[in-house]
C-alpha positions as CSV (number, residue, x, y, z in Angstrom):
1,S,89.9,87.5,96.2
2,R,90.0,84.3,98.4
3,W,89.5,87.0,101.2
4,L,86.5,88.4,99.9
5,V,84.9,84.3,100.4
6,L,86.2,85.0,104.5
7,A,84.5,88.2,104.6
8,I,81.3,87.3,102.7
9,A,81.3,84.1,105.2
10,M,82.0,85.8,108.5
11,V,79.3,88.3,107.5
12,R,76.5,85.8,106.6
13,F,77.6,83.9,110.4
14,Y,77.4,87.4,112.2
15,M,73.6,88.1,110.3
16,E,72.7,84.7,110.7
17,K,73.7,83.9,114.9
18,G,73.9,87.9,115.9
19,T,77.0,86.9,117.8
20,H,80.9,86.6,117.3
21,K,80.8,83.6,119.5
22,G,81.1,80.0,117.3
23,L,82.6,82.5,114.4
24,Y,86.2,81.5,114.7
25,K,85.1,77.7,114.5
26,S,82.8,78.5,111.5
27,I,85.5,79.5,109.1
28,Q,88.6,78.4,110.9
29,K,89.5,75.7,107.7
30,T,89.2,78.3,104.9
31,L,91.3,81.0,107.3
32,K,93.8,77.8,108.1
33,F,94.3,77.3,104.1
34,F,94.2,81.0,103.2
35,Q,96.6,82.2,105.8
36,T,99.1,79.0,105.4
37,F,98.9,79.5,101.6
38,A,100.3,82.7,102.0
39,L,103.6,81.0,103.0
40,L,103.6,81.8,98.9
41,E,103.8,85.6,99.6
42,I,107.5,85.6,100.5
43,V,107.9,83.7,97.1
44,H,106.5,86.2,95.4
45,C,108.5,88.7,96.9
46,L,111.8,87.1,96.5
47,I,111.5,86.7,93.2
48,G,109.8,90.1,92.5
49,I,106.0,89.3,91.6
50,V,104.9,91.2,94.6
51,P,106.6,94.9,95.1
52,T,106.8,94.4,98.8
53,S,109.9,93.9,101.0
54,V,111.4,90.5,101.7
55,I,111.4,91.2,105.4
56,V,107.9,93.2,105.3
57,A,106.7,90.2,104.0
58,G,108.5,87.4,106.1
59,V,107.4,89.1,109.6
60,Q,103.6,90.0,108.7
61,V,103.3,86.5,107.3
62,S,105.1,84.3,109.9
63,S,103.4,86.1,112.6
64,R,99.8,85.3,111.0
65,I,100.8,81.9,110.6
66,F,101.9,81.8,114.8
67,M,98.2,83.5,115.7
68,V,96.2,80.7,113.4
69,W,98.1,77.6,114.4
70,L,99.9,78.4,117.9
71,I,97.6,80.6,119.7
72,T,94.0,80.7,118.1
73,H,93.9,76.6,116.5
74,S,95.5,75.0,119.6
75,I,94.0,77.0,122.4
76,K,90.5,76.4,122.4
77,P,89.2,78.7,125.2
78,I,90.0,81.8,123.9
79,Q,88.4,80.6,120.2
80,N,85.4,83.0,121.0
81,E,87.5,86.7,122.4
82,E,86.3,89.6,120.7
83,S,89.8,89.9,120.1
84,V,90.2,86.7,118.1
85,V,86.8,89.1,115.8
86,L,89.5,92.2,115.6
87,F,92.5,90.7,114.1
88,L,89.9,88.6,111.5
89,V,88.6,91.9,110.2
90,A,91.2,93.6,110.3
91,W,93.2,90.9,108.0
92,T,90.3,90.5,105.9
93,V,89.5,94.3,105.0
94,T,93.3,95.0,104.8
95,E,94.3,91.8,102.5
96,I,91.1,92.7,100.4
97,T,92.0,96.3,100.0
98,R,95.9,94.7,99.1
99,Y,95.0,92.2,96.4
100,S,92.7,94.6,94.5
101,F,95.3,97.0,94.1
102,Y,98.3,94.4,93.2
103,T,95.5,92.9,90.6
104,F,94.0,96.3,89.2
105,S,98.0,97.3,88.8
106,L,98.7,94.3,86.7
107,L,96.0,94.8,84.7
108,D,97.0,99.2,84.5
109,H,93.9,100.3,85.8
110,L,93.9,101.0,89.1
111,P,90.9,102.8,90.1
112,Y,92.0,106.1,92.1
113,F,89.5,104.9,95.3
114,I,91.4,101.5,95.6
115,K,95.0,103.2,95.4
116,W,93.8,105.7,98.4
117,A,92.0,102.7,100.4
118,R,95.6,100.6,100.2
119,Y,97.7,103.6,101.4
120,N,94.7,104.8,104.3
121,F,92.8,101.8,105.6
122,F,96.2,100.1,107.2
123,I,96.1,103.5,109.7
124,I,93.2,102.2,111.5
125,L,93.5,98.8,110.4
126,Y,97.1,97.9,111.5
127,P,97.1,98.7,114.4
128,V,93.3,97.5,115.0
129,G,95.1,93.8,113.9
130,V,97.7,94.1,116.3
131,A,95.4,95.2,119.4
132,G,93.4,92.1,118.2
133,E,96.7,89.7,118.6
134,L,97.9,91.1,121.7
135,L,94.9,90.7,123.2
136,T,94.0,87.5,122.1
137,I,97.8,86.0,123.0
138,Y,97.0,87.7,126.7
139,A,94.4,86.1,126.7
140,A,96.0,82.6,126.5
141,L,98.9,83.5,128.8
142,P,96.1,81.6,131.8
143,Y,95.9,78.3,130.0
144,V,98.8,78.1,129.0
145,K,100.7,78.5,132.5
146,K,97.8,76.4,133.5
147,T,98.7,73.3,131.0
148,G,102.3,73.9,130.6
149,M,101.2,73.4,126.5
150,F,104.3,73.3,124.0
151,S,106.4,73.4,127.1
152,I,109.4,71.1,127.3
153,R,110.6,70.6,131.0
154,L,114.1,69.4,132.4
155,P,115.6,67.3,133.4
156,N,115.4,65.3,130.3
157,K,117.4,63.7,127.5
158,Y,118.1,66.2,124.9
159,N,118.9,68.7,128.4
160,V,117.1,71.5,126.8
161,S,113.6,73.8,128.5
162,F,111.5,75.9,126.7
163,D,108.4,77.5,128.5
164,Y,105.9,78.2,126.1
165,Y,104.8,80.9,128.7
166,Y,107.6,82.6,128.6
167,F,107.9,82.5,125.1
168,L,104.5,84.1,124.5
169,L,105.4,86.8,127.0
170,I,109.0,87.7,124.7
171,T,106.6,87.5,121.7
172,M,104.1,90.2,123.3
173,A,106.9,92.4,123.8
174,S,108.3,91.9,120.2
175,Y,105.4,93.7,118.6
176,I,107.2,97.0,120.8
177,P,110.2,97.5,118.0
178,L,108.6,95.7,115.2
179,F,105.1,97.5,115.1
180,P,106.3,101.1,114.6
181,Q,109.2,99.9,112.3
182,L,106.5,98.0,110.1
183,Y,103.8,101.1,110.4
184,F,106.6,103.9,109.6
185,H,107.1,101.9,107.0
186,M,103.7,101.9,105.5
187,L,103.7,106.0,106.6
188,R,106.6,106.8,104.4
189,Q,105.3,104.1,101.2
190,R,102.1,106.2,101.6
191,R,103.9,109.5,101.3
192,K,105.7,108.3,98.2
193,V,103.0,106.9,96.4
194,L,99.7,109.5,97.2
195,H,101.9,112.9,97.3
196,G,104.8,112.1,95.4
197,E,107.7,112.5,97.9
198,V,111.1,111.2,97.3
199,I,112.2,109.6,100.2
200,V,115.8,107.5,100.3
201,E,115.4,104.6,102.1
202,K,118.6,103.3,103.8
203,D,117.4,99.9,104.6
204,D,115.1,98.6,101.8
């Protein structure tokens, strides 16, 4: 898995430097490539290669691309925040587990541990990842307010205004309805797969 490459790079950096400061900078090219490449995931869901809901995949992939490019890449002062490490570790472990699960399933030889990890690790990793993302956006707010980055002020010839600072506040607020939906979707999947419960899905 390409995420395994990222995990090894992160562990190696920490062992050599003994600090998380500079970690993002050292892995950013790899991360940007892998995460942007994940747009293909949505295509895979659409054509049925990966058995995940298109909406679930779409929300996850787009929120991560947003975090990588429009937050962490664009706002240099926050790249050494501990919260960046939180979401990087959560994403990496989640993806390694998920891809291992898909790979072994395709080979028709799925070890129980991989299946168990796929439907248990997220219980901790998902909230950790979300906390890391929210704390990173929160850390970005003062810089965004001060610089007015990505904002369009009136008057202008298009008569359009956009305030990136308020957009980020709305983005943070959107986690409140979205996170429980995705989390409970995964919990239902967990019950179905690990405990054989038959669950009638209204939305799938």
